N, CA, C and O atoms as a Tinker XYZ file with bonds, in Angstrom:
   472  protein
     1  N      0.836000   -1.205000    0.000000    73     2
     2  CA     0.000000    0.000000    0.000000    64     1     3
     3  C      0.871000    1.256000    0.000000    63     2     4     5
     4  O      1.635000    1.497000    0.934000    81     3
     5  N      0.742000    2.045000   -1.058000    73     3     6
     6  CA     1.548000    3.261000   -1.163000    64     5     7
     7  C      0.924000    4.384000   -0.343000    63     6     8     9
     8  O     -0.292000    4.573000   -0.357000    81     7
     9  N      1.769000    5.128000    0.373000    73     7    10
    10  CA     1.264000    6.243000    1.167000    64     9    11
    11  C      0.914000    7.415000    0.254000    63    10    12    13
    12  O      1.664000    7.727000   -0.670000    81    11
    13  N     -0.224000    8.066000    0.510000    73    11    14
    14  CA    -0.590000    9.219000   -0.324000    64    13    15
    15  C      0.346000   10.402000   -0.055000    63    14    16    17
    16  O      0.988000   10.472000    0.992000    81    15
    17  N      0.412000   11.315000   -1.003000    73    15    18
    18  CA     1.252000   12.503000   -0.874000    64    17    19
    19  C      0.591000   13.481000    0.098000    63    18    20    21
    20  O     -0.502000   13.986000   -0.160000    81    19
    21  N      1.268000   13.741000    1.216000    73    19    22
    22  CA     0.696000   14.614000    2.249000    64    21    23
    23  C      1.206000   16.053000    2.166000    63    22    24    25
    24  O      0.878000   16.873000    3.024000    81    23
    25  N      2.011000   16.372000    1.133000    73    23    26
    26  CA     2.624000   17.703000    1.104000    64    25    27
    27  C      1.571000   18.815000    1.002000    63    26    28    29
    28  O      1.688000   19.851000    1.656000    81    27
    29  N      0.544000   18.587000    0.176000    73    27    30
    30  CA    -0.514000   19.601000    0.046000    64    29    31
    31  C     -1.268000   19.758000    1.371000    63    30    32    33
    32  O     -1.597000   20.870000    1.784000    81    31
    33  N     -1.534000   18.626000    2.027000    73    31    34
    34  CA    -2.234000   18.652000    3.314000    64    33    35
    35  C     -1.379000   19.352000    4.373000    63    34    36    37
    36  O     -1.892000   20.111000    5.195000    81    35
    37  N     -0.073000   19.089000    4.343000    73    35    38
    38  CA     0.818000   19.740000    5.305000    64    37    39
    39  C      0.827000   21.248000    5.105000    63    38    40    41
    40  O      0.955000   22.008000    6.064000    81    39
    41  N      0.692000   21.674000    3.861000    73    39    42
    42  CA     0.588000   23.105000    3.570000    64    41    43
    43  C     -0.621000   23.721000    4.254000    63    42    44    45
    44  O     -0.547000   24.817000    4.809000    81    43
    45  N     -1.750000   22.993000    4.206000    73    43    46
    46  CA    -2.964000   23.480000    4.875000    64    45    47
    47  C     -2.773000   23.522000    6.390000    63    46    48    49
    48  O     -3.228000   24.451000    7.056000    81    47
    49  N     -2.093000   22.502000    6.928000    73    47    50
    50  CA    -1.861000   22.457000    8.381000    64    49    51
    51  C     -1.101000   23.706000    8.832000    63    50    52    53
    52  O     -1.421000   24.315000    9.853000    81    51
    53  N     -0.083000   24.068000    8.039000    73    51    54
    54  CA     0.717000   25.256000    8.358000    64    53    55
    55  C     -0.117000   26.519000    8.222000    63    54    56    57
    56  O     -0.182000   27.343000    9.133000    81    55
    57  N     -0.754000   26.652000    7.061000    73    55    58
    58  CA    -1.481000   27.883000    6.740000    64    57    59
    59  C     -2.561000   28.189000    7.771000    63    58    60    61
    60  O     -2.729000   29.339000    8.176000    81    59
    61  N     -3.296000   27.154000    8.196000    73    59    62
    62  CA    -4.431000   27.371000    9.100000    64    61    63
    63  C     -4.093000   27.074000   10.555000    63    62    64    65
    64  O     -4.975000   27.094000   11.413000    81    63
    65  N     -2.822000   26.798000   10.838000    73    63    66
    66  CA    -2.359000   26.536000   12.211000    64    65    67
    67  C     -3.272000   25.542000   12.940000    63    66    68    69
    68  O     -3.792000   25.828000   14.019000    81    67
    69  N     -3.450000   24.376000   12.326000    73    67    70
    70  CA    -4.346000   23.358000   12.879000    64    69    71
    71  C     -3.736000   22.707000   14.117000    63    70    72    73
    72  O     -2.520000   22.536000   14.202000    81    71
    73  N     -4.591000   22.346000   15.076000    73    71    74
    74  CA    -4.096000   21.639000   16.262000    64    73    75
    75  C     -3.893000   20.147000   15.933000    63    74    76    77
    76  O     -4.247000   19.683000   14.850000    81    75
    77  N     -3.321000   19.419000   16.884000    73    75    78
    78  CA    -2.962000   18.011000   16.627000    64    77    79
    79  C     -4.169000   17.170000   16.205000    63    78    80    81
    80  O     -4.074000   16.355000   15.288000    81    79
    81  N     -5.290000   17.369000   16.871000    73    79    82
    82  CA    -6.498000   16.613000   16.562000    64    81    83
    83  C     -6.911000   16.838000   15.103000    63    82    84    85
    84  O     -7.212000   15.892000   14.376000    81    83
    85  N     -6.919000   18.110000   14.693000    73    83    86
    86  CA    -7.315000   18.447000   13.326000    64    85    87
    87  C     -6.297000   17.904000   12.312000    63    86    88    89
    88  O     -6.671000   17.449000   11.231000    81    87
    89  N     -5.016000   17.959000   12.672000    73    87    90
    90  CA    -3.984000   17.429000   11.762000    64    89    91
    91  C     -4.185000   15.942000   11.529000    63    90    92    93
    92  O     -4.066000   15.465000   10.401000    81    91
    93  N     -4.488000   15.209000   12.588000    73    91    94
    94  CA    -4.650000   13.763000   12.423000    64    93    95
    95  C     -5.905000   13.462000   11.594000    63    94    96    97
    96  O     -5.922000   12.505000   10.820000    81    95
    97  N     -6.958000   14.282000   11.756000    73    95    98
    98  CA    -8.168000   14.108000   10.944000    64    97    99
    99  C     -7.851000   14.383000    9.470000    63    98   100   101
   100  O     -8.312000   13.664000    8.584000    81    99
   101  N     -7.065000   15.425000    9.222000    73    99   102
   102  CA    -6.716000   15.767000    7.842000    64   101   103
   103  C     -5.902000   14.636000    7.204000    63   102   104   105
   104  O     -6.119000   14.275000    6.048000    81   103
   105  N     -4.963000   14.085000    7.979000    73   103   106
   106  CA    -4.185000   12.939000    7.472000    64   105   107
   107  C     -5.121000   11.781000    7.117000    63   106   108   109
   108  O     -4.993000   11.156000    6.064000    81   107
   109  N     -6.058000   11.515000    8.019000    73   107   110
   110  CA    -6.999000   10.413000    7.795000    64   109   111
   111  C     -7.834000   10.653000    6.529000    63   110   112   113
   112  O     -8.063000    9.728000    5.750000    81   111
   113  N     -8.287000   11.897000    6.330000    73   111   114
   114  CA    -9.070000   12.226000    5.132000    64   113   115
   115  C     -8.238000   11.953000    3.879000    63   114   116   117
   116  O     -8.718000   11.316000    2.942000    81   115
   117  N     -6.992000   12.431000    3.860000    73   115   118
   118  CA    -6.140000   12.265000    2.675000    64   117   119
   119  C     -5.866000   10.785000    2.419000    63   118   120   121
   120  O     -5.834000   10.351000    1.267000    81   119
   121  N     -5.666000   10.002000    3.489000    73   119   122
   122  CA    -5.423000    8.569000    3.311000    64   121   123
   123  C     -6.653000    7.858000    2.749000    63   122   124   125
   124  O     -6.538000    7.006000    1.868000    81   123
   125  N     -7.839000    8.215000    3.270000    73   123   126
   126  CA    -9.062000    7.547000    2.814000    64   125   127
   127  C     -9.483000    7.996000    1.424000    63   126   128   129
   128  O    -10.086000    7.228000    0.675000    81   127
   129  N     -9.164000    9.242000    1.078000    73   127   130
   130  CA    -9.608000    9.793000   -0.204000    64   129   131
   131  C     -8.414000   10.058000   -1.125000    63   130   132   133
   132  O     -8.397000   11.053000   -1.850000    81   131
   133  N     -7.425000    9.176000   -1.095000    73   131   134
   134  CA    -6.195000    9.379000   -1.872000    64   133   135
   135  C     -6.488000    9.592000   -3.358000    63   134   136   137
   136  O     -5.786000   10.352000   -4.025000    81   135
   137  N     -7.521000    8.925000   -3.880000    73   135   138
   138  CA    -7.801000    9.008000   -5.321000    64   137   139
   139  C     -8.233000   10.407000   -5.753000    63   138   140   141
   140  O     -7.923000   10.833000   -6.865000    81   139
   141  N     -8.952000   11.132000   -4.876000    73   139   142
   142  CA    -9.401000   12.480000   -5.254000    64   141   143
   143  C     -8.995000   13.512000   -4.191000    63   142   144   145
   144  O     -9.728000   14.459000   -3.907000    81   143
   145  N     -7.803000   13.298000   -3.613000    73   143   146
   146  CA    -7.391000   14.147000   -2.489000    64   145   147
   147  C     -7.275000   15.622000   -2.863000    63   146   148   149
   148  O     -7.527000   16.488000   -2.026000    81   147
   149  N     -6.897000   15.924000   -4.105000    73   147   150
   150  CA    -6.764000   17.331000   -4.486000    64   149   151
   151  C     -8.103000   18.060000   -4.438000    63   150   152   153
   152  O     -8.195000   19.177000   -3.929000    81   151
   153  N     -9.155000   17.406000   -4.982000    73   151   154
   154  CA   -10.482000   18.032000   -4.932000    64   153   155
   155  C    -10.959000   18.157000   -3.488000    63   154   156   157
   156  O    -11.536000   19.176000   -3.108000    81   155
   157  N    -10.722000   17.128000   -2.690000    73   155   158
   158  CA   -11.147000   17.143000   -1.291000    64   157   159
   159  C    -10.433000   18.264000   -0.537000    63   158   160   161
   160  O    -11.048000   18.977000    0.256000    81   159
   161  N     -9.138000   18.415000   -0.786000    73   159   162
   162  CA    -8.394000   19.471000   -0.102000    64   161   163
   163  C     -8.879000   20.855000   -0.530000    63   162   164   165
   164  O     -8.892000   21.784000    0.278000    81   163
   165  N     -9.276000   20.999000   -1.787000    73   163   166
   166  CA    -9.843000   22.287000   -2.229000    64   165   167
   167  C    -11.140000   22.583000   -1.469000    63   166   168   169
   168  O    -11.391000   23.714000   -1.053000    81   167
   169  N    -11.954000   21.537000   -1.301000    73   167   170
   170  CA   -13.213000   21.682000   -0.566000    64   169   171
   171  C    -12.936000   22.073000    0.895000    63   170   172   173
   172  O    -13.593000   22.956000    1.445000    81   171
   173  N    -11.960000   21.407000    1.507000    73   171   174
   174  CA   -11.591000   21.704000    2.891000    64   173   175
   175  C    -11.124000   23.149000    2.995000    63   174   176   177
   176  O    -11.490000   23.868000    3.925000    81   175
   177  N    -10.313000   23.564000    2.031000    73   175   178
   178  CA    -9.778000   24.930000    2.024000    64   177   179
   179  C    -10.918000   25.955000    2.010000    63   178   180   181
   180  O    -10.871000   26.952000    2.730000    81   179
   181  N    -11.941000   25.702000    1.187000    73   179   182
   182  CA   -13.096000   26.606000    1.126000    64   181   183
   183  C    -13.727000   26.762000    2.506000    63   182   184   185
   184  O    -14.051000   27.868000    2.937000    81   183
   185  N    -13.894000   25.629000    3.191000    73   183   186
   186  CA   -14.520000   25.659000    4.515000    64   185   187
   187  C    -13.644000   26.385000    5.532000    63   186   188   189
   188  O    -14.138000   27.172000    6.340000    81   187
   189  N    -12.341000   26.114000    5.484000    73   187   190
   190  CA   -11.449000   26.743000    6.467000    64   189   191
   191  C    -11.315000   28.242000    6.220000    63   190   192   193
   192  O    -11.129000   29.015000    7.160000    81   191
   193  N    -11.410000   28.656000    4.950000    73   191   194
   194  CA   -11.334000   30.085000    4.640000    64   193   195
   195  C    -12.484000   30.865000    5.259000    63   194   196   197
   196  O    -12.330000   32.043000    5.582000    81   195
   197  N    -13.640000   30.220000    5.430000    73   195   198
   198  CA   -14.794000   30.933000    5.980000    64   197   199
   199  C    -14.913000   30.768000    7.490000    63   198   200   201
   200  O    -15.834000   31.311000    8.100000    81   199
   201  N    -13.993000   30.024000    8.100000    73   199   202
   202  CA   -14.140000   29.685000    9.514000    64   201   203
   203  C    -13.220000   30.514000   10.409000    63   202   204   205
   204  O    -12.080000   30.812000   10.051000    81   203
   205  N    -13.745000   30.879000   11.583000    73   203   206
   206  CA   -12.927000   31.601000   12.564000    64   205   207
   207  C    -12.070000   30.612000   13.354000    63   206   208   209
   208  O    -10.938000   30.919000   13.728000    81   207
   209  N    -12.619000   29.425000   13.604000    73   207   210
   210  CA   -11.879000   28.401000   14.345000    64   209   211
   211  C    -11.634000   27.215000   13.419000    63   210   212   213
   212  O    -12.447000   26.294000   13.331000    81   211
   213  N    -10.495000   27.260000   12.733000    73   211   214
   214  CA   -10.242000   26.305000   11.650000    64   213   215
   215  C    -10.137000   24.862000   12.135000    63   214   216   217
   216  O    -10.622000   23.950000   11.465000    81   215
   217  N     -9.507000   24.644000   13.298000    73   215   218
   218  CA    -9.345000   23.267000   13.773000    64   217   219
   219  C    -10.694000   22.613000   14.057000    63   218   220   221
   220  O    -10.917000   21.461000   13.683000    81   219
   221  N    -11.594000   23.341000   14.718000    73   219   222
   222  CA   -12.895000   22.730000   15.023000    64   221   223
   223  C    -13.717000   22.562000   13.748000    63   222   224   225
   224  O    -14.487000   21.609000   13.634000    81   223
   225  N    -13.565000   23.474000   12.790000    73   223   226
   226  CA   -14.273000   23.337000   11.515000    64   225   227
   227  C    -13.812000   22.065000   10.801000    63   226   228   229
   228  O    -14.632000   21.310000   10.279000    81   227
   229  N    -12.505000   21.832000   10.781000    73   227   230
   230  CA   -11.990000   20.647000   10.111000    64   229   231
   231  C    -12.544000   19.382000   10.769000    63   230   232   233
   232  O    -12.955000   18.448000   10.081000    81   231
   233  N    -12.553000   19.357000   12.102000    73   231   234
   234  CA   -13.062000   18.177000   12.805000    64   233   235
   235  C    -14.549000   17.977000   12.507000    63   234   236   237
   236  O    -15.027000   16.845000   12.446000    81   235
   237  N    -15.277000   19.083000   12.320000    73   235   238
   238  CA   -16.713000   18.991000   12.040000    64   237   239
   239  C    -16.977000   18.406000   10.655000    63   238   240   241
   240  O    -17.902000   17.612000   10.482000    81   239
   241  N    -16.165000   18.795000    9.663000    73   239   242
   242  CA   -16.427000   18.328000    8.290000    64   241   243
   243  C    -15.687000   17.030000    7.963000    63   242   244   245
   244  O    -15.888000   16.468000    6.887000    81   243
   245  N    -14.835000   16.543000    8.873000    73   243   246
   246  CA   -14.006000   15.368000    8.572000    64   245   247
   247  C    -14.822000   14.106000    8.326000    63   246   248   249
   248  O    -14.570000   13.378000    7.366000    81   247
   249  N    -15.805000   13.845000    9.194000    73   247   250
   250  CA   -16.544000   12.581000    9.101000    64   249   251
   251  C    -17.172000   12.358000    7.728000    63   250   252   253
   252  O    -16.940000   11.311000    7.125000    81   251
   253  N    -17.971000   13.320000    7.201000    73   251   254
   254  CA   -18.552000   13.069000    5.876000    64   253   255
   255  C    -17.478000   12.886000    4.791000    63   254   256   257
   256  O    -17.666000   12.110000    3.854000    81   255
   257  N    -16.366000   13.596000    4.920000    73   255   258
   258  CA   -15.310000   13.449000    3.906000    64   257   259
   259  C    -14.665000   12.071000    3.981000    63   258   260   261
   260  O    -14.393000   11.449000    2.954000    81   259
   261  N    -14.423000   11.598000    5.197000    73   259   262
   262  CA   -13.814000   10.274000    5.366000    64   261   263
   263  C    -14.767000    9.192000    4.848000    63   262   264   265
   264  O    -14.339000    8.213000    4.238000    81   263
   265  N    -16.063000    9.386000    5.101000    73   263   266
   266  CA   -17.056000    8.401000    4.661000    64   265   267
   267  C    -17.452000    8.571000    3.198000    63   266   268   269
   268  O    -18.389000    7.930000    2.722000    81   267
   269  N    -16.731000    9.440000    2.487000    73   267   270
   270  CA   -16.972000    9.656000    1.059000    64   269   271
   271  C    -18.366000   10.194000    0.774000    63   270   272   273
   272  O    -18.956000    9.878000   -0.259000    81   271
   273  N    -18.896000   11.010000    1.687000    73   271   274
   274  CA   -20.214000   11.617000    1.489000    64   273   275
   275  C    -20.047000   13.004000    0.895000    63   274   276   277
   276  O    -18.961000   13.583000    0.919000    81   275
   277  N    -21.144000   13.524000    0.362000    73   275   278
   278  CA   -21.109000   14.869000   -0.222000    64   277   279
   279  C    -21.068000   15.912000    0.893000    63   278   280   281
   280  O    -21.803000   15.819000    1.876000    81   279
   281  N    -20.208000   16.893000    0.726000    73   279   282
   282  CA   -20.113000   17.987000    1.689000    64   281   283
   283  C    -20.586000   19.256000    0.986000    63   282   284   285
   284  O    -19.984000   19.665000   -0.007000    81   283
   285  N    -21.665000   19.894000    1.487000    73   283   286
   286  CA   -22.129000   21.116000    0.815000    64   285   287
   287  C    -21.117000   22.242000    0.958000    63   286   288   289
   288  O    -20.332000   22.264000    1.906000    81   287
   289  N    -21.138000   23.174000    0.015000    73   287   290
   290  CA   -20.242000   24.324000    0.109000    64   289   291
   291  C    -20.552000   25.111000    1.374000    63   290   292   293
   292  O    -21.690000   25.123000    1.841000    81   291
   293  N    -19.528000   25.775000    1.932000    73   291   294
   294  CA   -19.769000   26.564000    3.147000    64   293   295
   295  C    -20.634000   27.777000    2.819000    63   294   296   297
   296  O    -20.650000   28.242000    1.679000    81   295
   297  N    -21.354000   28.289000    3.819000    73   295   298
   298  CA   -22.143000   29.501000    3.560000    64   297   299
   299  C    -21.209000   30.661000    3.239000    63   298   300   301
   300  O    -20.066000   30.687000    3.695000    81   299
   301  N    -21.693000   31.614000    2.460000    73   299   302
   302  CA   -20.860000   32.768000    2.115000    64   301   303
   303  C    -20.492000   33.518000    3.378000    63   302   304   305
   304  O    -21.307000   33.647000    4.291000    81   303
   305  N    -19.272000   34.010000    3.432000    73   303   306
   306  CA   -18.792000   34.766000    4.590000    64   305   307
   307  C    -19.659000   36.011000    4.761000    63   306   308   309
   308  O    -19.928000   36.729000    3.798000    81   307
   309  N    -20.087000   36.256000    5.986000    73   307   310
   310  CA   -20.855000   37.463000    6.250000    64   309   311
   311  C    -22.350000   37.240000    6.194000    63   310   312   313
   312  O    -23.109000   38.153000    6.518000    81   311
   313  N    -22.809000   36.049000    5.791000    73   311   314
   314  CA   -24.246000   35.828000    5.748000    64   313   315
   315  C    -24.796000   35.541000    7.136000    63   314   316   317
   316  O    -26.000000   35.651000    7.366000    81   315
   317  N    -23.917000   35.175000    8.061000    73   315   318
   318  CA   -24.359000   34.908000    9.433000    64   317   319
   319  C    -24.391000   36.190000   10.235000    63   318   320   321
   320  O    -23.565000   37.079000   10.023000    81   319
   321  N    -25.329000   36.295000   11.149000    73   319   322
   322  CA   -25.357000   37.420000   12.076000    64   321   323
   323  C    -25.545000   38.747000   11.390000    63   322   324   325
   324  O    -24.801000   39.692000   11.652000    81   323
   325  N    -26.522000   38.838000   10.519000    73   323   326
   326  CA   -26.772000   40.078000    9.806000    64   325   327
   327  C    -27.280000   41.192000   10.691000    63   326   328   329
   328  O    -27.365000   42.338000   10.251000    81   327
   329  N    -27.617000   40.881000   11.924000    73   327   330
   330  CA   -28.077000   41.932000   12.831000    64   329   331
   331  C    -29.552000   42.190000   12.670000    63   330   332   333
   332  O    -30.328000   41.269000   12.416000    81   331
   333  N    -29.947000   43.455000   12.817000    73   331   334
   334  CA   -31.367000   43.790000   12.825000    64   333   335
   335  C    -31.826000   44.353000   11.496000    63   334   336   337
   336  O    -32.610000   45.301000   11.460000    81   335
   337  N    -31.352000   43.786000   10.416000    73   335   338
   338  CA   -31.831000   44.186000    9.108000    64   337   339
   339  C    -31.320000   45.539000    8.651000    63   338   340   341
   340  O    -31.861000   46.103000    7.701000    81   339
   341  N    -30.301000   46.073000    9.292000    73   339   342
   342  CA   -29.723000   47.337000    8.852000    64   341   343
   343  C    -28.419000   47.037000    8.135000    63   342   344   345
   344  O    -27.691000   46.118000    8.511000    81   343
   345  N    -28.126000   47.811000    7.105000    73   343   346
   346  CA   -26.827000   47.608000    6.476000    64   345   347
   347  C    -25.767000   48.232000    7.364000    63   346   348   349
   348  O    -26.029000   49.192000    8.089000    81   347
   349  N    -24.576000   47.677000    7.297000    73   347   350
   350  CA   -23.503000   48.169000    8.174000    64   349   351
   351  C    -23.167000   49.616000    7.858000    63   350   352   353
   352  O    -23.117000   50.011000    6.693000    81   351
   353  N    -22.937000   50.400000    8.895000    73   351   354
   354  CA   -22.482000   51.789000    8.774000    64   353   355
   355  C    -23.399000   52.651000    7.919000    63   354   356   357
   356  O    -22.929000   53.549000    7.221000    81   355
   357  N    -24.707000   52.389000    7.966000    73   355   358
   358  CA   -25.613000   53.179000    7.153000    64   357   359
   359  C    -25.670000   54.617000    7.657000    63   358   360   361
   360  O    -25.633000   55.559000    6.865000    81   359
   361  N    -25.763000   54.784000    8.989000    73   359   362
   362  CA   -25.856000   56.136000    9.528000    64   361   363
   363  C    -24.503000   56.642000   10.036000    63   362   364   365
   364  O    -24.435000   57.711000   10.642000    81   363
   365  N    -23.442000   55.896000    9.799000    73   363   366
   366  CA   -22.114000   56.397000   10.090000    64   365   367
   367  C    -21.658000   56.261000   11.532000    63   366   368   369
   368  O    -20.498000   56.543000   11.831000    81   367
   369  N    -22.553000   55.827000   12.458000    73   367   370
   370  CA   -22.070000   55.756000   13.844000    64   369   371
   371  C    -21.344000   54.450000   14.124000    63   370   372   373
   372  O    -20.601000   54.361000   15.102000    81   371
   373  N    -21.538000   53.444000   13.300000    73   371   374
   374  CA   -20.768000   52.214000   13.407000    64   373   375
   375  C    -20.981000   51.455000   14.701000    63   374   376   377
   376  O    -20.195000   50.565000   15.026000    81   375
   377  N    -22.003000   51.778000   15.431000    73   375   378
   378  CA   -22.314000   51.027000   16.648000    64   377   379
   379  C    -21.414000   51.344000   17.820000    63   378   380   381
   380  O    -21.320000   50.541000   18.748000    81   379
   381  N    -20.745000   52.490000   17.811000    73   379   382
   382  CA   -19.861000   52.848000   18.925000    64   381   383
   383  C    -20.640000   53.162000   20.194000    63   382   384   385
   384  O    -20.105000   53.054000   21.297000    81   383
   385  N    -21.897000   53.548000   20.041000    73   383   386
   386  CA   -22.691000   53.944000   21.203000    64   385   387
   387  C    -22.711000   52.838000   22.251000    63   386   388   389
   388  O    -22.592000   53.102000   23.447000    81   387
   389  N    -22.865000   51.586000   21.785000    73   387   390
   390  CA   -22.918000   50.469000   22.739000    64   389   391
   391  C    -21.576000   50.240000   23.411000    63   390   392   393
   392  O    -21.513000   49.886000   24.589000    81   391
   393  N    -20.516000   50.441000   22.665000    73   391   394
   394  CA   -19.189000   50.247000   23.227000    64   393   395
   395  C    -18.948000   51.250000   24.342000    63   394   396   397
   396  O    -18.378000   50.908000   25.378000    81   395
   397  N    -19.384000   52.502000   24.130000    73   395   398
   398  CA   -19.204000   53.532000   25.156000    64   397   399
   399  C    -19.901000   53.132000   26.448000    63   398   400   401
   400  O    -19.352000   53.304000   27.536000    81   399
   401  N    -21.104000   52.603000   26.327000    73   399   402
   402  CA   -21.850000   52.202000   27.519000    64   401   403
   403  C    -21.084000   51.124000   28.282000    63   402   404   405
   404  O    -21.008000   51.148000   29.510000    81   403
   405  N    -20.512000   50.170000   27.522000    73   403   406
   406  CA   -19.759000   49.095000   28.146000    64   405   407
   407  C    -18.533000   49.652000   28.861000    63   406   408   409
   408  O    -18.212000   49.235000   29.974000    81   407
   409  N    -17.853000   50.592000   28.219000    73   407   410
   410  CA   -16.663000   51.201000   28.834000    64   409   411
   411  C    -17.022000   51.884000   30.139000    63   410   412   413
   412  O    -16.280000   51.791000   31.117000    81   411
   413  N    -18.162000   52.573000   30.159000    73   411   414
   414  CA   -18.573000   53.276000   31.364000    64   413   415
   415  C    -18.798000   52.311000   32.513000    63   414   416   417
   416  O    -18.386000   52.568000   33.644000    81   415
   417  N    -19.459000   51.190000   32.213000    73   415   418
   418  CA   -19.719000   50.238000   33.297000    64   417   419
   419  C    -18.407000   49.604000   33.768000    63   418   420   421
   420  O    -18.255000   49.277000   34.945000    81   419
   421  N    -17.471000   49.435000   32.845000    73   419   422
   422  CA   -16.166000   48.904000   33.234000    64   421   423
   423  C    -15.450000   49.884000   34.162000    63   422   424   425
   424  O    -14.826000   49.486000   35.145000    81   423
   425  N    -15.551000   51.173000   33.831000    73   423   426
   426  CA   -14.950000   52.203000   34.685000    64   425   427
   427  C    -15.557000   52.156000   36.082000    63   426   428   429
   428  O    -14.847000   52.269000   37.081000    81   427
   429  N    -16.878000   51.987000   36.144000    73   427   430
   430  CA   -17.548000   51.927000   37.444000    64   429   431
   431  C    -17.036000   50.739000   38.251000    63   430   432   433
   432  O    -16.795000   50.852000   39.453000    81   431
   433  N    -16.870000   49.598000   37.582000    73   431   434
   434  CA   -16.336000   48.416000   38.270000    64   433   435
   435  C    -14.945000   48.692000   38.813000    63   434   436   437
   436  O    -14.615000   48.321000   39.940000    81   435
   437  N    -14.128000   49.355000   37.984000    73   435   438
   438  CA   -12.772000   49.658000   38.386000    64   437   439
   439  C    -12.772000   50.570000   39.615000    63   438   440   441
   440  O    -11.991000   50.373000   40.546000    81   439
   441  N    -13.658000   51.572000   39.605000    73   439   442
   442  CA   -13.770000   52.476000   40.746000    64   441   443
   443  C    -14.154000   51.711000   42.005000    63   442   444   445
   444  O    -13.602000   51.949000   43.079000    81   443
   445  N    -15.110000   50.784000   41.864000    73   443   446
   446  CA   -15.539000   49.993000   43.030000    64   445   447
   447  C    -14.382000   49.171000   43.572000    63   446   448   449
   448  O    -14.196000   49.067000   44.784000    81   447
   449  N    -13.594000   48.580000   42.652000    73   447   450
   450  CA   -12.437000   47.805000   43.094000    64   449   451
   451  C    -11.461000   48.674000   43.872000    63   450   452   453
   452  O    -10.934000   48.263000   44.906000    81   451
   453  N    -11.226000   49.881000   43.366000    73   451   454
   454  CA   -10.302000   50.782000   44.057000    64   453   455
   455  C    -10.817000   51.127000   45.449000    63   454   456   457
   456  O    -10.046000   51.185000   46.406000    81   455
   457  N    -12.141000   51.360000   45.557000    73   455   458
   458  CA   -12.722000   51.682000   46.858000    64   457   459
   459  C    -12.483000   50.546000   47.839000    63   458   460   461
   460  O    -12.168000   50.777000   49.006000    81   459
   461  N    -12.635000   49.313000   47.356000    73   459   462
   462  CA   -12.434000   48.151000   48.225000    64   461   463
   463  C    -10.989000   48.051000   48.727000    63   462   464   465
   464  O    -10.737000   47.636000   49.858000    81   463
   465  N    -10.056000   48.439000   47.867000    73   463   466
   466  CA    -8.636000   48.326000   48.221000    64   465   467
   467  C     -8.225000   49.301000   49.321000    63   466   468   469
   468  O     -7.274000   49.044000   50.058000    81   467
   469  N     -8.932000   50.404000   49.429000    73   467   470
   470  CA    -8.530000   51.437000   50.390000    64   469   471
   471  C     -8.729000   51.017000   51.812000    63   470   472
   472  O     -8.435000   51.784000   52.729000    81   471
C-alpha cells in the first residue's frame, strides 16, 4: 500500500495553524480519499477560509469526507449574524454607542475595586 502525498495537506496544516487533533483528521481524510485528495483538499480549504476556528471546523467536516459523502459548500462569509436588518455603517455611527456604555460600566467596576482596596 503506497502512502498518499501529504505535502498539500501539510501546507494546509501550516497555513491554518491546525491543532494536533485536526492534523490527524486531515491525514486520515487524505489517506481515505487518496484518489481524489486534491479536490477534497480544495473543498476543505473553502470551509477553512470561511471559519474563525479552523481546527474545530476541520473536525466537524471530517466525518462526511472520510465516509466519502457529499459535503455542501460553506455559507458565504458574512451571511451569518446580519443583525437587525440594517446595512452596516448606514448612519455612520458604526455602533460605537454600545461600546461607550460598556466602557462606562467597566470604569464603574474599576472604581468599586479601588474603593475596596482602600
